[in-house]
SEKOL-459468 format. One record per residue (C-alpha): residue in three letters; x, y, z. Coordinates in steps of 0.02 Angstrom, whole numbers, plus 50000, padded with zeros to 5 digits. Layout:
BEGIN
ALAXYZ;...
//
This chain:
BEGIN
MET468695101748863;LYS470485093948873;ALA470595075848840;VAL471085064648970;LYS471895047648968;LEU470675030348979;HIS471675020649088;THR471224998649084;LEU470394991949230;PRO471524982349322;ALA470934960849300;ALA471374958449490;GLU469784972649560;GLU468384959049453;ILE467494950149582;PRO466224937949519;LEU464424946849554;GLN463434937849700;PRO461704931049642;ALA460634944349743;SER461604958449654;TYR461284952549480;ASP459474948849550;ILE459094965049585;TRP460104972349424;ASP458784960649331;LYS457244966949428;LYS457524985349447;TYR458814992449308;ARG458804979449167;LEU457764987149037;LYS456294973848963;THR454804975848859;LYS453034975848916;THR453164957348895;GLY454624954248996;GLU455844950148861;ALA457624958048888;VAL458374971748791;ASP459754974848898;GLN460774958648875;ASP461904958949026;ILE462564972449122;GLN463754979249003;GLY462154981048867;THR461404992249019;TYR463015004049020;GLU462985004848857;ARG461135010348843;VAL461455022448955;ALA463175029648879;ARG462155030548710;ALA460645041048788;LEU461795053448870;ALA462815054648710;GLU461365059048595;VAL461245075948700;GLU462965079748614;VAL462665094648470;SER463505084248323;PRO463745067648276;GLU465595068048291;LYS465425072748482;ARG464105060748510;GLU465295047248454;GLU466755054548558;TRP465665055848720;TYR464775038648688;GLY466395030248734;ARG467115041848865;PHE465405038648942;LEU465425021648931;TRP467335018748973;ALA466755030249157;LEU465295018749174;GLN466465003549164;ASN467675012149297;GLY466455016149423;ALA465235029249380;ILE463495025149421;PRO462095036149374;ALA460555034149509;GLY459355020749479;ARG458035033249398;VAL459425037449248;THR459865018249232;SER458185012849223;ASN457455025649129;ALA458665033249014;GLY458695027548831;ALA457075016648877;HIS455715029948814;GLU455265016748695;HIS454675005848811;LYS454285018248958;PRO453785035648884;ALA453095042149047;THR454495040449171;SER455885052949209;THR457695051849250;ILE457685062849395;ASN457725054949578;CYS457365071249681;THR455995083649695;VAL455115094049839;SER453325097949812;GLY452795116849802;THR452275125149951;VAL450715117350015;PRO449455130350029;ASP448255132150180;SER446745130950098;MET445705114050032;ASP445925119149862;GLY447795121149874;ILE447885105449983;LEU447125094549841;LYS447995104149708;SER449805097449784;VAL449245080149813;HIS448795080349637;GLU450425086649569;ALA451175072749681;GLY450475060049612;LEU450875066149444;THR452775065749515;LEU452725049349607;LYS451965041349449;ALA453465047549338;GLY454735037749468;CYS455195052349570;GLY455445055149755;ILE454685069849846;GLY454825079649989;TYR453635092750074;GLU453525104850213;PHE451865102950321;SER452005115850429;THR451155127950334;LEU449525121550363;ARG448645126050516;PRO448675118550695;ARG447325106550743;GLY445875116350819;ALA446065130850730;PHE444535139150661;VAL444285139350475;SER443085154050419;GLY442555148850257;ALA441995131550322;GLY441285139250476;ALA442195124450573;TYR443785119050647;THR445335110550547;SER445925092650587;GLY447845100250567;PRO449105094250465;LEU449415076250515;SER447575069850450;PHE447845079050276;MET449595070050271;ASP448615055250282;ILE447995057750112;PHE449575060150037;ASN450235044050125;ALA448555034550057;MET448825041449867;CYS450765037549883;PHE450335018849940;THR449245017449789;VAL450145026349647;SER451615013449607;SER453015023849557;ALA453825019749380;GLY455355007149365;GLY454724993349488;ARG454725003149648;ARG453455010449760;GLY453485028149788;ALA454535038649921;GLN454055053250004;MET454855064050164;GLY453825075450253;THR454525090150353;PHE453965100050512;ASP454455116250578;ILE455055112950776;GLN453765129150807;HIS452255124350754;PRO450915119050867;ASP450655102650826;VAL452415097950819;ALA452185084850949;ASP450985077850863;PHE452155075750711;ILE453385069350817;ARG452375055750899;ALA451535051850723;LYS452405034450684;ARG451885027750852;GLU450345022750781;ASP450585005450702;GLY450545009150498;ARG450205025950504;LEU451255037950379;ARG452315022550329;GLN452415031350146;PHE453525045850233;ASN455165048850305;LEU454885061150437;SER456015073150484;VAL456035090650608;LEU456555105450548;ILE457815111250673;THR458455129650707;ASP459995136150799;GLU459055145750902;PHE458005130950946;MET459435122250990;GLU460295134951077;ALA458625134351192;VAL459075118251216;LYS460855120051272;ASN460365134451388;ASP458715125451464;GLN457545140051395;PRO455835142051358;TRP454995138151169;GLU453705146851110;LEU452465135850974;VAL451755148750858;PHE450875150950701;PRO450195166550575;CYS448745173350641;ASN447265181150562;HIS446815198350555;HIS445475196650704;GLU446795187350822;TYR448085200350762;GLU447005214350846;ASP446265204550997;PRO447105211151150;ASP447265193951221;SER448255186851080;ARG450155186751114;ILE450825191850949;VAL452655189750885;TRP453535193250720;ARG454375175950628;TYR454995172250474;TRP453655160150377;PRO453835149350227;THR452555160150139;THR451975177650167;GLN450265176450046;ASN448715179850140;TYR449695185850301;ILE450115199950403;VAL451965204250358;ASN453085218350427;ASP454375228350311;ILE455755216250338;GLY454765200150267;GLN454295193150451;VAL452615187250475;ALA451565190050618;CYS451115174150753;LYS450155171050869;ILE450865161751023;TYR449935147251055;LYS450875137851186;THR452505140451290;LEU453495123951360;PRO455435122151406;ALA456315118351247;ARG457155100251323;ARG455545095651351;LEU455225093451166;TRP456875089651132;ASP456695073951256;LEU455165067751158;ILE456175069750976;MET457435058951050;ALA456455045651155;SER455545044550972;THR457005043750871;TYR457765029950998;ASP456295020250977;TYR455515022250811;ALA457145029750695;GLU455955045350660;PRO456005058950645;GLY457655063350579;PHE458495077950626;ILE458765093050482;LEU459735108150528;ILE458795119550416;ASP459645136350458;LYS461295128150430;ILE460605121450276;ASN460035138350213;GLU461675147750262;MET462865136950156;ASN461545135950015;ASN462435138949854;ASN460815149649801;TRP460645156449955;TRP459935174149877;CYS458485164449783;GLU458015149849892;ASN457215145150060;ILE457425129850090;ARG456075120150184;ALA456105101950133;THR457075088850052;ASN457185074749950;PRO456615056350038;CYS458265052150095;GLY458935068950149;GLU460285071450051;GLN459475084249938;PRO458755100850005;LEU457885108449871;PRO456755124249861;ALA454845122649821;TYR454795113749633;GLY456565109749655;SER457275094549580;CYS458805086449571;LEU459855072449490;LEU461145061849564;GLY462475049049527;SER463805040649619;VAL465545034049604;ASN466025017949659;LEU467575020749759;THR468025001149761;LYS468575002849591;PHE470085013449618;VAL470995002849731;LEU472524994949692;GLU473334979949760;PRO472144977349904;PHE472474970650068;THR474334971850055;GLU475514983750119;ARG475644993149951;ALA473614995849964;ARG473385010549870;PHE472105024149785;ASP472015027449604;TRP472075046049608;GLU472245053649437;ARG471005038449365;TYR469865044649507;ARG469795063249447;GLU469535058249268;VAL468055046349292;VAL467455061449408;ALA467855076249261;ILE466925064449141;PHE465575058849248;THR465225079649284;ARG464605080449111;MET463775065049095;LEU462635067949234;ASP462455087549175;ASN461815079648997;VAL460365071949115;VAL459535089049129;GLU459125088648958;ILE457995070848961;ASN457315074449145;GLY455635068649090;LEU454835079649238;PRO453075079849221;LEU452745098649305;GLU453355113549199;LYS453795121749369;GLN454905105849395;ARG455575106249213;HIS455855125949238;GLU457035123649398;ILE458075111349330;THR458485119349179;SER458765134649267;LYS459945129949399;ARG460505112249322;ARG461035106349478;HIS461455088449490;GLY462205077949647;MET463765067149637;GLY464135059049771;PHE465115041149803;LEU464695023949864;GLY465785012549938;LEU466705022850072;GLY466735008450194;SER467224996550086;THR468495004750015;MET469325009950187;THR469424990450219;LEU470154986350051;LEU471515000450114;LYS471654991250286;LEU471075007750362;THR469765007150503;TYR468255018450475;GLY468145031550587;SER470045031450625;PRO471125048550612;GLU471655041550456;SER469975036450383;LEU469325054650403;GLU470835061050310;PHE470535049050164;THR468625054150166;GLU469045074350174;ARG470185070950010;VAL469265060349912;THR467575073349956;ARG468725087749924;GLU469635081049739;MET467785076149683;ALA467215094749730;GLU468795103149644;THR468715093949488;GLY466865095549467;TRP466885113449485;GLN468225114149379;VAL467165103449233;GLY465895115749271;ILE466955131249235;ASP467325121549064;LEU465705117149017;ALA465205134549031;GLU466275140448911;GLU465685127048800;LYS463845126548818;GLY463375139048925;PRO463145143249107;ALA461645138549207;PRO460525150749161;ILE460135158249337;LEU462035163649348;VAL461795175649206;GLU460125182649271;GLU460405199649379;PHE459555201649551;THR459275216149645;VAL460235219949802;THR458965221049955;ASN459165223750127;GLU458925206750171;MET460365200650068;LEU461645213850137;ALA460975209250323;ARG461425189950272;ARG463025194350172;PRO463805209750269;GLU465475207250173;MET464245213350008;ARG464185229750092;ARG465925232050140;ASP466335228249933;GLY465235243349896;PHE463505234749861;LYS461955244049906;VAL460055241949893;GLY459505243049730;ASP461035238249644;LYS461085224349487;VAL462165210349532;PRO462525194249431;GLY461935176749492;LYS463785170149459;VAL464575183349549;LEU463355180149711;LEU463745162549689;ALA465775162949676;LYS465965176849802;TYR464625176249931;SER464305158749953;ARG464875151850117;TYR465115133950027;MET466135142449886;GLN467265154349994;GLN468425139550051;PHE469215137249860;PRO470595143749805;ALA470275163449725;GLU470745155849556;LEU469405145449528;THR468045157849609;GLU468565170549506;ARG468375161449355;ILE466535156949410;ALA466315175749441;THR466845180049265;VAL466235164149161;GLY464815157149276;CYS464735138949280;ARG463595125149209;PHE462815120849370;THR462565129649548;HIS462635112349652;HIS463795098549612;THR463955085249739;SER462775075949859;ILE462825059649947;ALA461525047949918;PRO461045031950010;THR461415021349861;GLY460545006449924;THR460024995049771;ILE461345002649673;SER462804996749805;LEU462024979949810;SER461694979349639;LEU463014986149489;ALA464154988149649;ASN464184970349704;ASN463644977149883;ALA464934987949923;SER464584997950078;ASN463195011150055;GLY463615027750005;ILE464665036050149;GLU464235021350277;PRO465345006150345;SER464534989850278;PHE463014985850377;ALA463904968050408;HIS464834957850303;LYS463574943750302;TYR461784947950320;ALA459964947850256;ARG459084961850161;ASN457324962850148;VAL456714964449984;ILE454784970249893;ARG454414956249780;GLU453024959449638;GLY451634946549692;LYS452464942649865;LYS451244946750004;SER452624949550131;LYS454604956750107;GLU455834942850046;LYS457174937850132;VAL458924938850039;ASP460474932550106;VAL462054944750052;PHE463794947850072;SER464964964450087;PHE466034967349935;GLU467644969650037;LEU467204950950120;LEU466894943649937;ALA468614951749884;TYR469414944150031;ARG468924928149984;THR469394930049808;LEU471094937449836;VAL471564931550012;ASN470724917050087;ALA469274907950016;GLY468644901450189;ALA468704918350289;GLU467084919850374;PRO466314934650500;ASP466484928950671;SER467534912450626;GLU467704900450777;THR469324897150679;PRO470914907550692;GLU471474905650515;ASN469774909050454;ARG469524924550553;LEU469574941250471;PRO470774956350501;ASP470384969350638;TYR470014982150503;PHE468504973250436;VAL467294983850541;SER465244984650532;ALA464084997650545;ASP463624993450750;ALA465484991650785;ILE465745010650748;THR465455024250899;PRO464175036150841;ARG465335050750872;GLN466595041850743;HIS464975041950621;VAL464645059650642;ASP466605063750618;VAL466635055750472;GLN465195063850386;ALA465825080750463;ALA467315076850345;ALA466595074550212;GLN465245087850228;LYS466485101850205;TRP466715099050045;VAL464895092450001;ASP463685106649932;SER462005099749961;SER461825086750082;ILE462315068650148;SER461265055550195;LYS461845045250310;THR461335034850474;ALA462265030050623;ASN461795012850666;VAL461745008750860;PRO461634993250968;THR459854990151033;ASP460584990551195;PHE461625008451169;PRO461175019051324;TYR459915031151291;GLU460875045451395;ASP462345042951267;PHE461125042751125;LYS460585060451148;ASP462255066551157;ILE462475060150974;TYR461355075250905;LEU462135088751007;TYR463715081550939;ALA463135083150751;TYR462425102050792;GLU464295105050856;LYS465115100250713;GLY464155109750592;LEU462955094050514;LYS461515100150394;GLY460605084250453;CYS460725066450565;THR459975049850570;THR460185035150689;PHE459475018050695;ARG459245007450825;PHE458604989050792;ASN456824986450885;PRO455774973250823;ALA454464980250933;ALA454134995450823;PHE454724989650656;GLN455664977050540;GLY457054986450463;VAL457824985450273;LEU459424976950312;VAL459394963450457;LYS460744952450535;ASP460284935150569;LYS460824935150751;ASP459534948450797;LEU458234940150709;GLU458644923550797;ASN458634932550981;THR457084939950946;LEU455234931450975;TYR453844936850865;ARG452004931650940;PHE450674927950846;GLN448854923650873;LEU447954910350790;ALA446194909450734;ASN445714896650882;GLY446514911651002;GLU447954903251051;VAL449744911251034;VAL451354904250995;GLU453034913150971;VAL454314910350846;LYS455924917250819;GLY456294932550688;ASN457304919950565;GLU456214906750563;GLU455304899250416;ILE453214901450444;GLU452114894850304;TYR450594906250297;ASP449154909150173;GLY449984899150023;GLU451734906150046;LYS453284904450149;HIS453844919850248;THR455144922550389;ALA454314925350567;ALA454974944350567;ASN454404948950384;LEU452554940950410;TYR452264949750573;ASP452804966750509;ALA451774963950357;LEU450234960850469;LYS450644973650592;GLU451024986450462;GLY449584984350359;TYR450384981450205;TYR450204961850202;GLY449614956450012;LYS449724973349953;PHE451344972849867;
//
């Protein structure tokens, strides 16, 4: 790999760390002994520990020292490995059973009691190691279906999800955080309506994020007001029953099912209903409860770099990593605010050269994480070492736009978003090729695969290129020439991959970056988002506290503006001289279409996916809200999530004081008296002080006193 020039970070960019940011670093990422003594003396100490651990992977003492210096420089200049890496890399002496991997997906959950309980066991080990995990539950037969081995009728997938939920709550994830789970469910499963409504029940499945797997066929049925069939694989008795209506469908697993010659499974039609009725149910639930999310699964599989050997059915808990069975991925983000020169001035600009340097070094750094993955299951370790996928993204996009005097969602901001994502992608793939030449490509890219009819159907251009059924093709050719994502890159790059291979199969992914943004990035905006607000509260879990704690925080751009321009600047100031400029926008000032447009601008160059939430005001019209999801589908997104503050349903992680002040919470006292309290008022209860909103949420949802 060629040498890069290391620049000195301009002193003007150093904004003092706010107390909340320091506190989160200390609680979540600072390495301590089992007795609580600090191993990392300061944030620089955390950077040194992580850089040293990842440089130790290099093959010689000279390379270890060289890359330790470069890794440390990159960390000081905006490279931020994800929480599991920052917390656990170099911490083996103190936390030997933890992983550096954020994202995993379960193996396919089998439709049997033995298989389900084995999946629970594997998930428990994964959560214990500190990883998040996703599962698809539509492989389980619908409620009321007969189980011949038990001579009884099944209670359905949702009841088994309750078991996974209880397990996750009990198994405290390593590194000081609770477990995170994603549950996905196919739109054609007979119990999909129960899945959509599941979180309307207080306290149910609260250890899960939920998302529906939406197909192109369903979206077209909605647009054309067509009927929709709910189906599940049939047994031999149902298949032979003349009264059964049977259709053939592709299914996540074919084991023990009736399969035709092109791999489709015989399915029984349980019910037919208008597609729009199901669509309206999803929209109403999402409007009121912010779930389920919306995963466009056909788009994900169509654009997957490993299209020929993976069938993706689930994602990690936040949705930015669609993964196959036992798939794993590590994450890292580049803090974009670090590259703005002369912010808030007419000369404000982005340092593209230094950005590319950080991305190049960070690519090698993240690749080295694979060697110290610490995953608990052999199948997980095999997946990550054979494909070596990582997800590099960025954080602080909204804050950076403000520093550059761009308005989030404007045409200029879309151009900037696309460029910053494209530069990351192109730089990363070039480094991946260089690493393949130096260290060897991902093993799956040198493996040979047999051409099948299904492959030729999915990629007709292969037939035009002379391939036929039975031919052998190396993975590097299938990636370089036939990945829909890779086809947009210059031929020079893809030809090199087809010849040399690449160190990894996936490079980019934009995560929500909640706590690393708040801590190590001084509350720069999360991931691809605009800042939630410029002065607001964050609800955090404190060990030993019976409800969440409300912590006041400020956006990075507000702190920077106060430091560099006007120390008295204040959001919504009534004093003209202290008002913020118009380009200081926050999440709910962005239209839903603007949220989607920014995501689409980035998605073009992101090979995995993007975790993004379109925040909408509480009073946003429902009919307009429904259009967001159709617009996301038309723009080619892989998923879409929205959030509308609805205190009757839940208390969000991020909250504005004015929302709390305008919301009354009702409590019934022991004597039967009902009192009403504003959400931002403090209440003394059970020997502790709580905000009314957090106490209400903890009691209603059933987690009071369980942290």
